[in-house]
N, C-alpha and C positions, 0 to 999 in steps of 0.2 A: 074284409081288410084290417078291422081291428083284432078280431081273432088271430089273423096271420100276424100282426105285428106282435101281439103279446107272445105267440108262440116262439117267432123269430128273436124275441127279446129274452125270453126264458132259456132257449138254446144258447143264446149267445152268452148269456150269464153262466150258465153251467160249463160253457166251453172255456170262459176265462178263468173260472174256478179251477178247473182241472189244469189249466195252463200253468197257473201260478203253483198249484200243489207239485205239478211236474217241475216246475223250474225249481223250487225250493228243494225238491228231493234232489236235484241234480247239483244246486249250487252249494247246499249246507255241506257235503263231503268235499267238494273243491275248496269251500271258504275253510274248513278244518285243516285241510292239508296247508293251504297256503299260510294259516296261523302257526302250523306246527314248524314248517320251513323257517317262518321269522324267528321263532324261539331256539329253535336248533343254530340259526345265524348267530344269534345274541349269546350262545355258550351253554344253553340248557339241553344237554345231550340226554338221551335215553327217554325222551318223552314218546307218549302214544296219542294216537288220534281213534277215535270210534269207528268201528267197522259197522256201518249202517246197512251195508247191503252184500248180495253175494254175486253182484255183477262185476263189471270192469272197475269202475270206482271202488267197490269194495276190495277187489284184489290190489288196486294201487294203494289203499290205505294199509292193506297188511304188508304190501312190500315197504312202505313207508316206516311203519312199525320195527320190521325187521333191521331196516336199515339204520335206524335210530338207535338200536339195540347194540348193534355190532359197533357203531360209531361210538357209543359210550362206553363199550368194553375196551376198545383199541385206546381212545383218549385216556382212560384212566390208567390202563397200563403204561401209555407212554409217559403220563405224569408220574406214574409211581418210579418207573426207571430212571427219569430226569431227577426226581427227588434223592435217589439212591446216588446217582453219579454226583449232586451237587454237595452231598453230605459226607463223601468220603474224606478220610483223614489226610490222606497223600495228595498230591498234586495230580490232576489228570488233563491231558490236552488232547483233543481230537484235531487232526490236520486233514486236509484235501490233499488229494496226491500231488499237487504242485507244492506241497510244503507250508501252504497258507493255513492260519491256525482258524479253526470252524467253531470250536467250543473250548472252554476252560471251566473248571469246577471253582468253587469258593477258596479251596485249600490252596490252589494256584495263587489267585489274586491276593490271598492273605501271605503268603511266602514272599511273593516279590513286589507287593506294593501298587500294583498295576490296579486300573478298573477293567471291566470286561470290554467297555469300547476301546479301550486303548490296545488291547492284544487281538480281538477278532477281526480277521482279515490281514492281519501282518503276517511276514515270513516267520516261521518258528524259530530261527536263528537268532532273532532278537532275544530270547531268553537266554541263550548261552553266554558265558563268559569269553570263549575263543570262538569268535564268529566265522572264522577263516579256515577253520579245518575241523575242530571238533565236533561243530554242530552239523556241518555238512557231512562229516562222517556217519553219524548217528542217523540222520535222515535218509542218507542213500542206503545204508544197511537196512533200514525200516522198509524201503521201497522194494527191496528184493522179496518177491513174495514167497521164495523158497526158504525163508529163514525170518528169525525175529530177533530183535535187540534184548538181551537178557544182562540186568545189573550193570550196564556201562558206567564206569566212573566219570562222571561230568561234572560241570561247575556252571549253575545257572548264575546270572546277572541280574539283581534285583533293579528295580526303577531308581532306587536312591544310589546304585552303585557298589552294593555289597556282594561280596562272593559267596554264593551258596553251593557248596559240594552236594551233590546228589547221586544216587544210582539210579540210571535211566534205563528204562525198560519199554519196548514198544511192538506193536504187530501190526499186520495189515487188516483193514476192515473190509470184509467183503460183502456183496449183495447176495441175494437168494440164488442167483445163477453163479456164484462163485467169482465174480468179477472185482477187482479191488475197487474200492470207492474212496478210500482213505487210509489214514493211520490212527492208532489210538495207543497213547504213551502214558506212563505212569512213572512219576519220579518221586525217590523216596529220599527226604533230607537227612543227611547223615552228618552234619555240622557238630552234632554233640558226640558222635563217635569218633569224629576227626579229632576233636579237641581231648578227649581221652586218651588218644593214640598218642598225641604230641607230648601230653603229660608224662606218660608211661616212657 
């Protein structure tokens, strides 16, 4: 009985050790993936987790690293593109197909004296001096997917009530399938040119 108890104790100890090793082998990759997911959620794109095996968990880690790399590349590209738009010298306005402002760059805010929160979500005709005709004409032409507005003479109205003459150009923004998803417009401030024309 003592020998049998000793043998069973040894077998149980070995089994417990093997179970702990096996659990650690399984749980460690899962823990690393969980930690990697949490870091990505906090904005740490492009991180990698160790690939500890060639089984399903190893394949999952490889897929995670591939996804993290793609996410980092697309996020950097998006941020880079956003920086370009925000640092453009001329005002840029992005609108939804219903004519509501989706995004403006800093040049638009500087020219008209609005904050970003005051413009985003508003109908685009808030920008124009003549709200009942000219702005609607420009937007309706922009909605025509077969053409684009180029250098249309218009007048913006600043938040303080000052008239700002501009050359307004716009075109329809399309998705990968060619479907219209919005309008992108650029305005060129021609205040100085108008002033010189009046002097001459």
